[in-house]
C-alpha positions as CSV (number, residue, x, y, z in Angstrom):
1,X,-37.0,21.9,7.4
2,X,-35.2,20.1,5.9
3,X,-32.0,18.5,8.0
4,X,-28.6,18.2,5.5
5,X,-27.7,15.4,4.2
6,X,-24.5,13.8,5.9
7,X,-21.4,13.8,4.3
8,X,-20.3,10.1,3.8
9,X,-16.3,9.5,5.7
10,X,-13.5,9.9,3.6
11,X,-11.1,6.8,3.3
12,X,-7.9,7.4,3.6
13,X,-4.5,6.2,3.8
14,X,-0.9,6.6,3.6
15,X,1.7,5.2,1.0
16,X,4.5,4.9,-1.6
17,X,3.0,5.4,-4.8
18,X,5.6,4.2,-7.9
19,X,6.7,6.9,-10.8
20,X,6.2,5.6,-14.5
21,X,9.3,3.0,-14.6
22,X,8.0,0.9,-11.9
23,X,4.7,1.6,-12.2
24,X,4.6,0.1,-15.3
25,X,6.7,-2.9,-14.2
26,X,3.8,-3.6,-11.7
27,X,1.3,-3.0,-14.5
28,X,3.5,-6.1,-16.8
29,X,2.9,-8.6,-13.4
30,X,-0.3,-7.6,-12.7
31,X,-0.9,-9.2,-16.5
32,X,0.8,-11.4,-15.1
33,X,-0.3,-12.5,-12.3
34,X,-3.5,-12.5,-13.8
35,X,-2.5,-15.0,-16.8
36,X,-1.7,-16.9,-13.9
37,X,-4.5,-17.0,-11.2
38,X,-7.5,-15.2,-12.5
39,X,-9.1,-12.8,-10.3
40,X,-9.5,-8.9,-11.0
41,X,-5.6,-6.5,-11.8
42,X,-5.2,-3.6,-9.7
43,X,-6.0,-0.5,-11.6
44,X,-2.2,1.0,-12.5
45,X,-3.3,4.4,-11.1
46,X,-3.8,2.4,-7.7
47,X,-0.2,0.7,-7.4
48,X,1.2,1.4,-4.1
49,X,2.8,0.6,-0.9
50,X,0.9,1.2,2.4
51,X,2.0,3.2,4.7
52,X,-1.0,3.6,7.1
53,X,-4.7,2.9,6.7
54,X,-7.3,5.0,8.4
55,X,-10.3,4.3,6.8
56,X,-13.0,6.3,7.2
57,X,-12.2,9.8,8.4
58,X,-14.8,12.2,9.2
59,X,-14.3,15.0,6.9
60,X,-13.9,17.2,9.5
61,X,-10.9,15.3,11.2
62,X,-9.4,15.6,7.7
63,X,-7.1,18.7,8.8
64,X,-6.0,17.3,11.8
65,X,-4.8,13.9,9.8
66,X,-2.4,16.5,7.9
67,X,-1.6,18.2,10.7
68,X,-0.4,14.4,12.1
69,X,1.5,13.5,9.0
70,X,3.1,17.4,8.9
71,X,4.9,16.3,11.6
72,X,7.0,13.4,9.7
73,X,9.9,14.1,7.7
74,X,10.3,12.7,4.2
75,X,12.7,10.4,3.6
76,X,14.4,8.8,0.5
77,X,13.7,5.2,0.3
78,X,14.8,2.2,-1.4
79,X,12.7,-0.6,-1.5
80,X,13.7,-3.7,-3.4
81,X,10.0,-6.2,-4.7
82,X,11.4,-9.7,-4.8
83,X,9.4,-11.7,-2.4
84,X,5.6,-13.2,-4.8
85,X,3.0,-13.4,-2.3
86,X,-0.3,-15.0,-2.2
87,X,-2.9,-14.6,1.2
88,X,-5.3,-17.5,0.6
89,X,-7.7,-15.6,3.3
90,X,-8.9,-12.7,1.1
91,X,-7.6,-14.2,-2.7
92,X,-4.7,-11.1,-2.4
93,X,-1.7,-12.2,-4.7
94,X,0.8,-9.8,-3.3
95,X,4.8,-8.7,-4.7
96,X,7.0,-7.9,-1.4
97,X,10.1,-7.0,0.2
98,X,11.7,-9.6,2.1
99,X,14.2,-7.2,3.7
100,X,12.1,-4.3,4.7
101,X,14.8,-0.9,4.3
102,X,15.8,1.3,8.2
103,X,14.6,4.4,6.9
104,X,10.9,2.5,5.0
105,X,10.1,1.2,9.0
106,X,11.4,4.9,10.3
107,X,8.9,6.1,8.4
108,X,6.8,4.3,8.4
109,X,6.8,4.8,12.9
110,X,7.1,8.1,12.9
111,X,3.8,8.3,10.9
112,X,1.9,5.4,12.9
113,X,3.7,7.6,16.0
114,X,2.2,11.4,14.3
115,X,-1.1,9.1,14.3
116,X,-1.5,8.3,17.6
117,X,-0.2,11.4,19.3
118,X,-3.0,13.2,17.1
119,X,-5.9,10.5,18.4
120,X,-6.2,9.0,15.2
121,X,-7.4,6.0,14.4
122,X,-5.3,3.7,11.7
123,X,-5.1,-0.1,11.5
124,X,-2.2,-1.1,13.3
125,X,-1.5,-4.8,12.3
126,X,2.5,-5.1,11.8
127,X,3.7,-3.1,8.4
128,X,3.9,-5.7,5.5
129,X,6.0,-4.1,2.5
130,X,4.3,-5.4,-0.9
131,X,1.7,-4.2,-3.4
132,X,-1.2,-6.0,-4.5
133,X,-1.3,-6.3,-7.8
134,X,-3.8,-9.0,-8.4
135,X,-7.3,-9.4,-6.5
136,X,-9.7,-12.1,-6.1
137,X,-7.1,-14.9,-7.0
138,X,-7.9,-18.4,-6.9
139,X,-4.0,-19.3,-6.0
140,X,-0.4,-18.5,-6.2
141,X,0.9,-21.7,-7.6
142,X,4.6,-20.5,-8.2
143,X,6.5,-19.1,-5.5
144,X,8.3,-17.6,-8.9
145,X,5.2,-16.4,-10.7
146,X,4.7,-12.0,-11.2
147,X,8.8,-11.3,-11.9
148,X,10.0,-12.3,-8.9
149,X,13.2,-13.7,-9.6
150,X,13.3,-10.2,-11.6
151,X,13.2,-8.0,-8.2
152,X,12.4,-4.1,-8.2
153,X,13.8,-1.7,-7.3
154,X,11.4,1.1,-6.4
155,X,13.5,4.6,-5.2
156,X,10.9,7.2,-3.3
157,X,11.8,10.6,-2.7
């Protein structure tokens, strides 16, 4: 008798996703970054701001994750991406917000609190509001590269 193959965990995270106009601008930034520092541009459909990263979650727990998220009231968030950065340790070029709006900070706290109450594990590192337009980058040689001199306003319903 053959045993049923194990179902691999599902990779889950909560994120804000841009509208089409913001996504188009982020794609432009990705191309500029690629020209400056190589690496790999992020596919347009994968551009987002991660609020909580759960990693691998067993299929049986997905409903629990959904219930926990259902406890969090949606918020309108206006985020201004105006700060370029580069994390040398993982070769990530990013576009971030120099100021985290209080509504976004509250959303992250509420979401992570709901996950904690439901005993759902997540990466508890401090929240950094950023988008990753390029990975495997060599370096970010100019602080004004990737369009950061023209801030990008991102409104999420």
